[in-house]
C-alpha positions as CSV (number, residue, x, y, z in Angstrom):
1,M,160.3,77.3,84.4
2,K,156.7,76.1,84.2
3,K,155.8,77.7,87.5
4,R,157.3,81.0,86.3
5,K,155.3,80.8,83.1
6,V,152.1,80.1,85.0
7,L,152.8,83.0,87.4
8,R,153.7,85.3,84.5
9,S,150.4,84.4,82.7
10,I,148.4,85.0,85.9
11,A,150.1,88.3,86.3
12,V,149.3,89.3,82.7
13,I,145.7,88.3,83.1
14,A,145.4,90.2,86.4
15,I,146.9,93.3,84.7
16,C,144.5,93.0,81.8
17,I,141.5,92.6,84.1
18,G,142.7,95.6,86.1
19,L,143.1,97.7,82.9
20,V,139.6,96.7,81.8
21,M,138.1,97.6,85.2
22,V,139.9,101.0,85.2
23,S,138.7,101.6,81.6
24,L,135.1,100.8,82.5
25,Y,135.3,103.1,85.6
26,I,136.7,106.0,83.5
27,Y,134.1,105.4,80.8
28,S,131.3,105.3,83.4
29,K,132.5,108.5,84.9
30,Y,132.6,110.1,81.4
31,Q,129.1,108.9,80.6
32,M,127.9,110.2,84.0
33,R,129.1,113.7,83.1
34,K,126.8,113.6,80.1
35,I,123.7,112.9,82.2
36,P,123.2,116.4,83.6
37,E,123.0,117.9,80.1
38,L,120.3,115.5,79.0
39,S,116.7,116.7,78.9
40,F,113.9,114.7,80.5
41,Q,112.9,113.2,77.2
42,E,116.5,112.4,76.2
43,A,117.2,110.7,79.6
44,L,114.0,108.7,79.3
45,E,114.8,107.5,75.7
46,Y,118.4,106.6,76.7
47,T,117.2,104.6,79.7
48,M,114.7,102.6,77.6
49,K,116.8,102.2,74.5
50,G,116.5,98.7,73.0
51,N,114.7,97.3,76.1
52,E,111.5,95.6,75.0
53,E,110.5,94.8,78.6
54,A,110.8,98.4,79.9
55,I,107.6,100.1,81.0
56,I,107.9,103.5,82.7
57,T,104.8,105.5,83.7
58,V,105.3,109.2,84.2
59,G,102.7,111.3,86.1
60,I,102.6,115.0,86.7
61,I,100.4,117.5,88.6
62,E,100.4,121.0,87.2
63,N,97.8,123.8,87.3
64,D,95.6,121.6,89.6
65,K,95.4,118.9,87.0
66,A,96.9,115.4,87.1
67,S,97.9,113.5,84.0
68,Y,100.1,110.6,83.1
69,R,101.8,108.8,80.1
70,V,103.2,105.3,79.7
71,Y,106.4,104.7,77.8
72,G,108.0,101.6,76.3
73,E,111.1,100.7,74.4
74,N,113.1,103.6,73.1
75,G,110.8,106.0,75.0
76,K,107.9,105.3,72.6
77,E,104.5,106.4,74.1
78,L,102.2,103.5,74.7
79,S,98.5,103.3,75.5
80,S,97.5,104.7,78.9
81,E,97.1,101.3,80.6
82,L,97.5,101.2,84.3
83,H,100.4,99.0,85.6
84,T,101.2,97.8,89.1
85,Y,104.7,98.7,90.3
86,E,106.7,98.0,93.4
87,I,107.4,101.4,94.9
88,G,110.2,100.2,97.3
89,S,111.2,102.7,99.9
90,L,108.4,105.1,99.1
91,T,106.6,102.7,101.4
92,K,108.4,104.5,104.2
93,T,106.4,107.6,103.6
94,F,103.2,105.7,104.3
95,T,104.7,104.2,107.4
96,A,105.7,107.7,108.5
97,A,102.3,109.0,107.7
98,M,100.7,106.4,110.0
99,I,103.2,107.4,112.8
100,S,102.2,111.0,112.2
101,K,98.5,110.0,112.5
102,A,99.2,108.1,115.7
103,I,101.1,111.2,117.1
104,E,98.0,113.3,116.3
105,E,95.8,110.8,118.1
106,G,98.0,110.8,121.2
107,L,99.1,107.2,120.8
108,I,102.8,107.9,120.2
109,G,105.1,110.6,121.4
110,I,107.7,111.6,118.8
111,N,110.4,112.0,121.5
112,N,109.7,108.8,123.2
113,T,112.1,105.9,123.0
114,I,110.9,102.6,121.4
115,D,111.2,100.6,124.6
116,E,108.2,102.6,125.8
117,Y,106.1,100.6,123.3
118,L,108.1,97.4,122.7
119,S,109.2,94.6,125.1
120,L,113.0,95.1,125.0
121,S,115.9,94.3,127.3
122,K,116.0,96.7,130.3
123,G,119.1,98.9,130.9
124,N,119.9,99.5,127.2
125,S,119.7,102.8,125.4
126,Y,117.2,102.9,122.6
127,P,116.4,105.5,119.9
128,T,113.4,107.8,119.8
129,I,110.6,107.7,117.3
130,K,112.0,110.9,115.8
131,E,115.4,109.4,115.3
132,L,114.0,106.4,113.6
133,L,111.9,108.6,111.3
134,T,114.9,110.6,110.3
135,H,117.4,107.8,109.9
136,T,119.5,109.2,112.8
137,S,119.0,106.4,115.3
138,G,122.5,104.9,115.0
139,Y,121.0,101.7,113.6
140,K,122.7,100.2,110.6
141,P,120.8,99.9,107.2
142,Y,120.0,96.3,108.3
143,Y,121.5,93.5,110.5
144,F,122.5,90.2,109.1
145,E,120.4,87.1,109.7
146,S,121.2,83.6,108.5
147,Q,118.0,83.6,106.5
148,M,119.6,86.1,104.2
149,I,122.1,83.4,102.9
150,S,119.1,81.3,101.8
151,N,117.5,84.3,100.2
152,F,120.7,85.1,98.3
153,L,121.1,81.5,97.0
154,K,117.4,81.4,95.9
155,G,117.4,84.8,94.3
156,R,114.9,86.2,96.8
157,N,114.4,89.6,98.4
158,D,117.1,90.0,101.1
159,F,114.4,90.6,103.8
160,Y,112.2,87.6,103.0
161,G,111.5,85.6,106.1
162,I,113.1,88.0,108.5
163,T,110.7,87.7,111.4
164,K,109.6,90.3,114.0
165,K,111.2,88.2,116.7
166,M,114.5,88.4,114.9
167,I,114.6,92.2,114.8
168,L,113.3,92.5,118.4
169,D,116.0,90.2,119.6
170,K,118.6,92.2,117.7
171,A,117.3,95.4,119.1
172,S,117.7,94.0,122.6
173,D,121.3,92.9,121.8
174,I,122.3,96.4,120.5
175,D,123.2,98.8,123.2
176,L,123.7,102.1,121.4
177,P,125.6,104.8,123.3
178,N,123.2,107.6,124.2
179,E,124.5,110.2,121.8
180,E,123.5,112.1,118.7
181,Y,124.0,110.1,115.4
182,S,124.4,111.3,111.9
183,F,122.1,110.3,109.0
184,N,122.4,106.7,108.0
185,Y,119.6,105.3,105.9
186,S,118.1,102.4,107.8
187,N,115.5,99.8,106.6
188,Y,115.9,98.2,110.1
189,G,114.8,101.5,111.7
190,Y,111.5,101.5,109.7
191,A,111.0,97.8,110.5
192,M,111.0,98.9,114.2
193,L,108.5,101.7,113.5
194,G,106.2,99.1,112.0
195,L,106.4,97.1,115.2
196,V,105.5,100.3,117.2
197,L,102.5,100.8,115.0
198,E,101.3,97.2,115.6
199,E,101.7,97.7,119.3
200,V,99.7,101.0,119.6
201,Y,96.9,99.9,117.1
202,E,96.9,96.3,118.3
203,E,96.8,94.9,114.7
204,D,99.4,93.4,112.4
205,Y,101.1,95.8,110.0
206,T,99.8,94.3,106.8
207,A,96.1,94.5,107.8
208,L,96.7,97.9,109.5
209,M,98.4,99.4,106.4
210,N,96.0,97.9,103.8
211,Q,93.0,99.3,105.8
212,Y,94.7,102.7,106.1
213,L,95.5,102.8,102.4
214,Q,92.1,101.8,101.1
215,D,89.8,103.2,103.8
216,D,91.6,106.3,105.1
217,L,93.4,107.4,102.0
218,Q,91.0,105.9,99.4
219,L,93.8,104.4,97.3
220,P,92.1,101.3,95.9
221,N,95.1,99.9,94.0
222,T,97.7,100.4,96.7
223,E,98.5,97.6,99.1
224,I,101.2,95.5,100.7
225,S,102.4,93.4,97.8
226,N,100.7,90.1,97.1
227,K,102.4,89.7,93.7
228,D,99.2,89.9,91.7
229,G,100.2,92.8,89.5
230,D,100.4,92.7,85.7
231,L,104.2,93.1,85.5
232,N,106.9,90.6,86.4
233,N,109.6,89.9,89.0
234,Y,107.8,91.1,92.1
235,W,109.6,90.5,95.4
236,D,108.6,87.5,97.5
237,W,107.4,88.3,101.0
238,K,105.9,86.3,103.8
239,D,102.7,87.5,105.4
240,N,104.2,88.9,108.6
241,D,107.8,89.8,107.5
242,A,109.4,92.4,109.7
243,Y,110.7,94.6,106.9
244,L,107.3,95.1,105.2
245,P,107.1,98.7,106.6
246,A,110.4,99.6,104.8
247,G,109.5,98.7,101.3
248,A,106.6,96.3,100.5
249,I,103.9,98.4,98.9
250,T,102.8,98.1,95.3
251,S,100.7,100.8,93.5
252,D,99.8,102.3,90.2
253,I,100.1,105.8,88.8
254,L,96.5,107.0,89.6
255,D,96.9,106.2,93.2
256,M,100.3,107.7,93.5
257,L,99.2,110.9,91.8
258,A,96.3,111.1,94.3
259,Y,98.9,110.5,97.1
260,A,101.1,113.3,95.7
261,Q,98.1,115.7,95.7
262,M,97.4,114.9,99.3
263,Q,101.0,115.9,100.1
264,M,100.7,119.2,98.3
265,D,97.3,119.9,99.9
266,Q,98.9,119.3,103.3
267,E,95.9,117.1,104.1
268,K,95.4,115.7,107.5
269,Y,98.7,115.0,109.3
270,F,100.8,115.1,106.2
271,S,102.0,118.7,106.7
272,Q,104.0,117.7,109.8
273,C,105.7,114.9,107.8
274,H,107.2,117.6,105.5
275,E,108.5,119.9,108.2
276,S,112.3,119.8,108.6
277,I,113.2,117.8,111.7
278,K,116.9,117.4,111.1
279,E,119.6,119.1,109.0
280,I,121.5,116.3,107.3
281,S,123.5,117.8,104.4
282,E,123.9,114.4,102.7
283,S,124.3,115.5,99.1
284,T,127.4,113.9,97.6
285,V,129.3,115.5,94.7
286,Q,127.8,112.9,92.4
287,N,124.3,113.6,93.8
288,K,124.8,117.4,93.3
289,M,125.9,116.7,89.7
290,M,122.5,115.1,89.1
291,N,120.6,117.8,91.0
292,I,119.8,115.4,93.9
293,N,119.9,117.4,97.1
294,M,119.4,116.0,100.6
295,D,119.6,119.1,102.8
296,A,117.2,118.1,105.6
297,I,114.7,115.4,106.5
298,G,111.2,115.4,107.9
299,M,109.2,112.2,108.7
300,A,110.8,110.1,106.0
301,W,110.5,112.9,103.3
302,L,113.8,114.4,102.1
303,I,114.0,118.2,101.7
304,D,115.9,119.8,98.8
305,K,116.2,123.4,100.0
306,E,118.1,124.6,96.8
307,N,115.3,123.6,94.5
308,N,112.4,123.8,97.0
309,I,111.5,120.2,96.5
310,I,110.2,117.5,98.9
311,W,110.9,114.1,97.7
312,H,111.5,110.4,98.2
313,N,112.4,107.5,96.0
314,G,112.3,103.7,96.1
315,G,114.1,100.7,94.6
316,T,113.8,96.9,94.6
317,D,115.7,94.4,92.5
318,D,113.6,95.1,89.4
319,Y,111.7,98.4,90.1
320,N,112.5,101.9,91.0
321,S,110.3,104.9,91.7
322,Y,110.4,108.6,92.5
323,M,107.9,111.2,93.9
324,G,108.8,114.8,94.2
325,F,106.7,117.9,94.7
326,S,106.8,121.6,95.4
327,P,103.8,122.9,97.4
328,E,104.9,126.4,96.7
329,R,104.9,125.9,92.9
330,G,101.9,123.6,92.9
331,V,103.7,120.9,90.9
332,A,104.5,117.2,91.4
333,V,106.1,114.4,89.5
334,V,105.8,110.6,89.9
335,I,108.0,108.1,88.0
336,L,107.2,104.4,88.2
337,S,109.6,102.1,86.5
338,N,110.0,98.3,86.1
339,L,113.7,98.7,85.8
340,S,116.4,98.2,88.4
341,P,117.6,101.4,90.1
342,N,121.1,100.5,88.8
343,Y,119.9,100.3,85.2
344,R,121.1,103.3,83.2
345,I,119.5,106.5,84.5
346,P,117.3,105.9,87.6
347,A,113.8,107.3,88.1
348,T,115.1,109.8,90.7
349,V,117.3,111.6,88.1
350,I,114.6,111.5,85.4
351,G,112.0,112.7,87.8
352,I,114.0,115.7,89.0
353,K,114.7,116.7,85.4
354,L,111.0,116.8,84.7
355,L,110.0,118.5,88.0
356,K,112.5,121.3,87.4
357,A,111.1,121.7,83.9
358,L,107.5,122.2,85.0
359,N,106.2,125.8,85.3
């Protein structure tokens, strides 16, 4: 009888938990349906409601002029102080720009396979530079390493301490069938691109990228993260971590607006980064509801053909970002947030709302 009572109690608890989970799921779906109806300002205020730690910086380029505003709790406008944010996967657009530069300089061939630059096992099939740029290499988002267990237990960035040797060894172990692969967003693929850049320029990625950012692009406050910004909870990285090229840059709004202007001006080798390389049609029903379209991809940059927008976003544990622009309309939006991409309404949704409202 006691066993029956215990089993009955467990069953009741399980049913209650299940009902709660179903209710939360239904509620979240209901709340999600409200988001498309919100204006930019309403979405911003809802996202920052009651959060004293929230600082979101919003920049726009319109009529050849760049401007920005800083918002705090409840969407209240703050003083126009500059803040340093992690930009997450927007880092990939800088890595891709350096690849584009190397192609222009004749150091890399976009259709060449990576084993032409890296010391990898002979006899395997390897993806091309183009396939890595467009996330169509067949590689997974990342490959598990035992270091990731320690990172999880210590609350660190998943990719902290993942060495270049680890990802090179993994690449040699993976023998991908020589066939065409569909879009599958891969941080590992961009780690490999970082190694290719190191090989052709004969310099480590951190020094190479920092020099490129500050000397070539003249972005003085943009760099591989060293955790010296004014905000909190920056990711830990080791100096030569392999995944730096996928998401380790920090920046502020002035630099990111300058970078957005370079994109719209099609400066240097940026124009070929925006050209459609691969049709991907990766817009889910949920994405479409939020006006997020992923119709094609260039060198890292995603192309929204419906709204004539070129965009990319980024997210770390405690930051998320968005940059979108329309060269045809001459407008751009940058959103930098010190909130998790899973917190309420992400920067991408807020940014698209603002970008569509301009002009």
